[in-house]
Structure formats: C-alpha cells, structure tokens
N, C-alpha and C positions, 0 to 999 in steps of 0.2 A: 504494500500500500504506500509506504513512504517513497519507494522508488517511482511509483506512478505519479505521486504528488509532485515529486521533483521534476519529472518530465513535463507535467502539466504547467508547473510554474515556469519552467524554462521556455516552453512554447509561448506562454503568455508574454514573457519578457521580450522574446524575439518579435512577436506581433506588435508589441507596444513600440519598440524601437523602429520597426518598419513603418508603422502608422505615423509616428511623430516625424520621421525623416521625410516622408513623401508629402505630408500635409505642409510641412515647412518649405519643402521644395516648390510647391505650387504657390504658396503664400508669398514667397520671396520674388516670384515672377509676375505678380499681379500687375504692378504699375507698368513694367515693360510690355505686358500684354495689351495695355491700352492703345499701343501703337500697332495697327494692323499690318504694318509693313516691316515685320521682323521675322522673315522666313526661318532663320536659324533657330530662333527662340521657339517658334511654333513646332519645328521639327524635333527639338529637344523635348518639349512637353509631350508631343505625340509618341515619342519612343517610350516614355515613362507612364503613359496614360493608364495602362492596366494596373500598375503599381499605385498610382494616385487614386484610382477608383477603389482598389482594395483597401487602401488606407482610409478613404472616405467612409466606406461601409463599416470598417472597424471602429472608427470614431463615432459614427452614427449609432451603432448598436450599444455603445458604452456611455453615451451621453457626454462625450468629451467636448464640452461647449467651446472652450477657447480655441482648440484646434480646428473645429468646424467653422467657427466664426472667421478665423484667419484665412482659411482656404477657400471659402465659399465663393467670393467674388472672382478670384482668379480662375477657379474651375468653370464658373459660368461664362466668364469672358472668353476663355479658350473655346468652349463649346459654341459660343455665339459666332466667333470668327472662323472656326474650323468647320462649320456646317454640321455640327453635332447637336443641334438644338433639341431634337427629340430625345437623344440619349441623355443629354445634360438635364433636361426637364425631369426625366425619369430618376436620375440619381438624386436630384434635389427633392423630388417627391418621397423617395425612400427615407431620406434623412428627416424630412418634415414629419412623416408618419412615426418615426422612432421618437422624435421630440415630443409629439403629442402624447404618445404613450408614457414618456418620461414624466411629463407634467401631470398626467392622470395618476401616476404612481406616487408622486411626491408633492401633493397639494400643500401649500403653506410653507414649504421649505424656501430658504434664501435663494436657492438656485432656480426656483420656479420663475421668478421675474426675468432672470437672465435667459432662461430657456424660451420664454414667450417672446422676448425681444429678438432672439436669434431665429425663432420660428417665423416671425414677421419678415425678417430679412430673406429667409429661404423661400417663403411664398412669393415675395416680390421678385426675386431672381428667377424663380420658375415662371412667373407671369411673363417676364421679359423673354424667356426662351420659347414661349408659346407663339410669339409674334412672327418669327420666320416661317412657322407652320401655318400661318393664316388663321390662327385660332384667337382672333382679336377679342371677341366677346368673352371667351373664357379668361383671357388675360385681364380684361377689365374687372371681371368678377373676382379673380384671385387677387388683383392689386387692391381692390376695395377691402377685401378680407384682411390683407396684410396691413393696410392703413388702420383699420379698426383695431386690430390686435396690437399694433405698435402704440396707438394712442392709449389703449387700455393698460398697457404695461409701462407707461411713462415715457414714451417716445424713443429718443436715442437714434442710433443708426438705422434701425428698422423703419422708422418713420421716413427718413430720407430715401432709403431704397424703395419704399412703397410709393412715395410721391414720384420718383423717377420712373418706375415701371408703369404706374397708372397713367402718367403723362404721356409716355411713349405709346401705350395701348390706345388711349383716347385720340391721339394724333393719327394713328392708323385708321381709326374709325371716322376721321374727318371732324372731330370735335376740337377744333384748333384753339378756341378761346380758353376752355377749361384746361386743355392739355398744356398750353403755355403757362397758365397760372401754376400748375402743378410742377412743371419743370423748373420754373423760377423758385418755387418753394423748396424743391429738392436741392438746388444749388445753395440757397440760403441756409438750409439746415446743415448741409455738409460743411459750409464755412463756419457755422457756429460750433460744430463738433471739432473742427480743426483748431479754432481759437481756444477751446477748452482742453486741447492736448489729445483729443481722440482723433488720430489721423485716419481719414477715410480716402482710399484711393479712387473712389467714385467721382471726386470733385472734378478732375480734368475731363472725365467722361461726360458728365452732365453739362459742363460749361460749353462744350462744343456742339451740343444738340440745338 
C-alpha cells in the first residue's frame, strides 16, 4: 500500500509540474500573441498545444484558479488567431463547467468570489470565440451572463472581459451604438485595473477595436 501511495504521489507531482510549466508557458506569451503577425511564436505554441490543453484540463479539474486565470486569455487569443475557435470554445466550456461545480461544492468559502470572477472571464472569452463561428446570438447571451456574474461578484477583470466580448458580439449583430459604449467601457475598466496594479493584457487588444 505504501509503495502504491508513493507512486500515486509521484505521479501527482509530475502532473503538477507539467501543468504549472505549460500554463506559465502560454501565460508568458499572451501579450506577444496580441500581434497576429508573429508566425514563429504561433508555430511554437502550436507545437506545444497538446501539452497546454492537458495542463489546462489538469488545472480545471483541480480548481487551480491563479493558473487558469493567467493562461486563459493567451489560450483564447491563440485559438482566435489560429482558426481554432470551436476547439478553444470547447476547452473554455470544460473549465467553466468545472468552476461551476467548484462553486457549488464550496459555497461561502473565500475562494468562491475569486472562482465566480474567473468564471465570468471564461464565459466572456468563450463568447468571443463563438463569433468566428457565426454564433452571434449565443455570444451575446453568454456575454450578458458573464457581465451579470462579474457584477454580482464585485466586478474586476471579469467585468472588463465581459464588456469586450459583449461589445464585439453586438457589433457583429449591427448594434453599433451599444457595442461602442461597451467597448469604451471595456477599455476604461482595463485602464482602471492597470492603475491599481492589476495588469491586464487585454488593454492593447480592446484599444485597437
């Protein structure tokens, strides 16, 4: 029994190192991925994509909130530019489902608010990845859900990501006035977060829309 426990612990440690490494890998490449004209960078991420997805699923299943938060935007950006919107939306949906289960298991815990804020961010990023698929109405619905969840959990980065996704979705539907308001709000929220020391790589992304 002790030998089996040692093997299990050893396997868990290897999985943890692998997960942390590849989530840090994609997180570190988030801002460079904002530039769509970086073929070498995209090729590098593509080579490691299976490892990144494995790490993403590892963190999702274990409620590793900081790692998921750090990697989410980079993963979504890569999928957006690489034509993997369907796959990326699926990976984000898996993580969102795990987070919803985590919140249900741990109501009232300090981590619950953090999990809800991250869930709002994941829903917003998934909404954005529905747009290349022409699923604009679904994206609006998901963006509105993300915005409501972010507001209910105290705002933060999730609110900025929700405003960005919802603005993009409404613009695709031709609702330019409300879309413009939301995109301006997303930029303003991102700047506020920056000023408070909460660096958000989405800022250059939203400012060029």
